[in-house]
MIDOSE-1310 file (N, C-alpha, C; in nm, 2 decimals, decimal comma, always signed):
residues 81
mvdk	+4,55/+5,73/-2,10/+4,63/+5,82/-2,22/+4,53/+5,96/-2,21; +4,58/+6,07/-2,26/+4,51/+6,20/-2,26/+4,47/+6,22/-2,41; +4,38/+6,27/-2,45/+4,32/+6,31/-2,58/+4,40/+6,41/-2,63; +4,44/+6,41/-2,74/+4,55/+6,54/-2,81/+4,46/+6,67/-2,84
qtlm	+4,36/+6,60/-2,89/+4,28/+6,70/-2,94/+4,20/+6,80/-2,85; +4,17/+6,72/-2,74/+4,13/+6,82/-2,61/+4,23/+6,90/-2,55; +4,35/+6,86/-2,55/+4,46/+6,93/-2,47/+4,50/+7,03/-2,56; +4,48/+7,01/-2,72/+4,50/+7,14/-2,81/+4,40/+7,24/-2,80
llat	+4,30/+7,18/-2,80/+4,17/+7,31/-2,78/+4,16/+7,38/-2,64; +4,21/+7,32/-2,55/+4,23/+7,38/-2,38/+4,37/+7,49/-2,43; +4,44/+7,43/-2,48/+4,56/+7,51/-2,49/+4,54/+7,64/-2,56; +4,46/+7,64/-2,66/+4,40/+7,75/-2,76/+4,31/+7,84/-2,67
qvee	+4,21/+7,78/-2,61/+4,12/+7,86/-2,51/+4,23/+7,94/-2,40; +4,31/+7,85/-2,35/+4,38/+7,92/-2,22/+4,47/+8,05/-2,29; +4,51/+8,03/-2,41/+4,59/+8,15/-2,47/+4,51/+8,25/-2,53; +4,40/+8,23/-2,59/+4,30/+8,32/-2,61/+4,26/+8,41/-2,50
rrkv	+4,23/+8,37/-2,38/+4,18/+8,41/-2,22/+4,31/+8,50/-2,20; +4,44/+8,44/-2,19/+4,56/+8,51/-2,15/+4,58/+8,62/-2,21; +4,56/+8,66/-2,38/+4,56/+8,78/-2,44/+4,46/+8,87/-2,42; +4,34/+8,82/-2,39/+4,25/+8,93/-2,34/+4,28/+8,98/-2,23
vldd	+4,33/+8,90/-2,09/+4,38/+8,98/-1,97/+4,50/+9,07/-2,00; +4,59/+9,04/-2,08/+4,71/+9,11/-2,12/+4,66/+9,24/-2,20; +4,57/+9,23/-2,27/+4,53/+9,36/-2,32/+4,46/+9,44/-2,23; +4,38/+9,39/-2,14/+4,32/+9,49/-2,04/+4,41/+9,54/-1,96
lglg	+4,53/+9,45/-1,93/+4,64/+9,51/-1,83/+4,69/+9,65/-1,94; +4,72/+9,60/-2,07/+4,78/+9,71/-2,15/+4,71/+9,87/-2,15; +4,58/+9,87/-2,12/+4,48/+9,97/-2,15/+4,50/+10,04/-2,00; +4,54/+9,98/-1,89/+4,58/+10,04/-1,80/+4,43/+10,11/-1,71
gkdh	+4,36/+10,03/-1,71/+4,20/+10,09/-1,65/+4,20/+10,02/-1,51; +4,31/+9,95/-1,45/+4,25/+9,84/-1,35/+4,35/+9,94/-1,23; +4,26/+9,93/-1,12/+4,37/+9,98/-0,98/+4,45/+9,88/-0,95; +4,52/+9,89/-0,83/+4,63/+9,81/-0,77/+4,55/+9,66/-0,76
tgyv	+4,44/+9,67/-0,71/+4,38/+9,53/-0,68/+4,36/+9,48/-0,82; +4,31/+9,54/-0,88/+4,27/+9,47/-1,02/+4,40/+9,42/-1,10; +4,51/+9,47/-1,09/+4,64/+9,47/-1,14/+4,70/+9,34/-1,09; +4,69/+9,35/-0,94/+4,76/+9,22/-0,87/+4,67/+9,11/-0,90
gavg	+4,54/+9,11/-0,92/+4,45/+8,99/-0,97/+4,48/+8,94/-1,13; +4,50/+9,04/-1,19/+4,52/+9,02/-1,34/+4,64/+8,94/-1,39; +4,77/+8,98/-1,27/+4,88/+8,95/-1,31/+4,88/+8,78/-1,24; +4,83/+8,79/-1,14/+4,81/+8,63/-1,07/+4,73/+8,53/-1,18
elag	+4,65/+8,59/-1,23/+4,54/+8,49/-1,36/+4,65/+8,49/-1,46; +4,73/+8,58/-1,51/+4,83/+8,54/-1,60/+4,91/+8,43/-1,58; +4,98/+8,45/-1,44/+5,07/+8,33/-1,40/+5,02/+8,18/-1,39; +4,86/+8,19/-1,36/+4,80/+8,09/-1,37/+4,78/+8,03/-1,51
ymrv	+4,74/+8,13/-1,63/+4,75/+8,07/-1,75/+4,88/+8,03/-1,78; +4,99/+8,09/-1,73/+5,13/+8,02/-1,79/+5,15/+7,89/-1,72; +5,12/+7,88/-1,60/+5,16/+7,73/-1,53/+5,04/+7,63/-1,60; +4,90/+7,63/-1,64/+4,83/+7,57/-1,70/+4,90/+7,53/-1,85
srmi	+4,95/+7,62/-1,92/+5,02/+7,63/-2,06/+5,11/+7,52/-2,02; +5,22/+7,54/-1,93/+5,29/+7,43/-1,91/+5,24/+7,29/-1,89; +5,17/+7,28/-1,79/+5,11/+7,14/-1,79/+5,06/+7,06/-1,91; +4,99/+7,15/-1,99/+4,94/+7,11/-2,11/+5,06/+7,05/-2,20
sdll	+5,15/+7,14/-2,21/+5,28/+7,10/-2,27/+5,35/+6,99/-2,20; +5,38/+6,99/-2,10/+5,42/+6,84/-2,04/+5,32/+6,73/-2,10; +5,19/+6,72/-2,06/+5,09/+6,63/-2,09/+5,14/+6,57/-2,25; +5,14/+6,70/-2,32/+5,14/+6,65/-2,47/+5,28/+6,56/-2,51
atns	+5,37/+6,59/-2,44/+5,54/+6,55/-2,44/+5,48/+6,42/-2,39; +5,40/+6,41/-2,25/+5,41/+6,27/-2,21/+5,35/+6,19/-2,32; +5,23/+6,19/-2,35/+5,16/+6,16/-2,45/+5,23/+6,10/-2,56; +5,29/+6,19/-2,64/+5,39/+6,16/-2,73/+5,48/+6,05/-2,72
keee	+5,55/+6,05/-2,60/+5,63/+5,95/-2,54/+5,59/+5,87/-2,54; +5,46/+5,83/-2,47/+5,38/+5,72/-2,44/+5,34/+5,64/-2,59; +5,31/+5,72/-2,66/+5,28/+5,67/-2,80/+5,42/+5,60/-2,87; +5,54/+5,67/-2,85/+5,65/+5,60/-2,91/+5,68/+5,51/-2,86
dfes	+5,66/+5,50/-2,73/+5,70/+5,35/-2,62/+5,60/+5,26/-2,68; +5,48/+5,29/-2,72/+5,38/+5,17/-2,77/+5,41/+5,14/-2,89; +5,44/+5,21/-2,98/+5,49/+5,17/-3,13/+5,63/+5,09/-3,13; +5,70/+5,09/-3,00/+5,83/+5,01/-3,01/+5,79/+4,88/-2,96
sptd	+5,87/+4,78/-2,95/+5,86/+4,66/-2,93/+5,88/+4,63/-2,75; +5,83/+4,58/-2,70/+5,87/+4,57/-2,53/+6,02/+4,57/-2,50; +6,05/+4,49/-2,55/+6,23/+4,46/-2,54/+6,33/+4,61/-2,56; +6,25/+4,68/-2,65/+6,32/+4,79/-2,70/+6,32/+4,90/-2,58
svvk	+6,18/+4,91/-2,50/+6,15/+5,00/-2,36/+6,24/+4,93/-2,28; +6,28/+4,83/-2,26/+6,36/+4,76/-2,14/+6,48/+4,81/-2,17; +6,56/+4,80/-2,31/+6,69/+4,83/-2,35/+6,69/+4,99/-2,31; +6,59/+5,05/-2,34/+6,64/+5,20/-2,33/+6,64/+5,26/-2,18
iggk	+6,56/+5,16/-2,11/+6,54/+5,17/-1,97/+6,68/+5,17/-1,87; +6,73/+5,01/-1,92/+6,83/+4,96/-1,84/+6,97/+5,00/-1,91; +6,97/+5,09/-1,99/+7,07/+5,14/-2,07/+7,18/+5,05/-2,16; +7,13/+4,94/-2,18/+7,21/+4,84/-2,25/+7,17/+4,84/-2,37
k	+7,24/+4,75/-2,47/+7,21/+4,75/-2,60/+7,21/+4,59/-2,62
């Protein structure tokens, strides 16, 4: 299981770095190579943010499954009541 606090801290740090790169792009001081690199960096931050969101959602789902009884999970998976 993944530590939720660690993921939230990581998500905050990624977002802060993304904002810095975006602000740098807005100032327009980069040449073409710097621009392409910054855009790639932003794309990477967006992917990491999505991965963190997915991990948090999975972690939440695992906690819900853990709190239910084992038969509840079988019924949900099997589609029977």
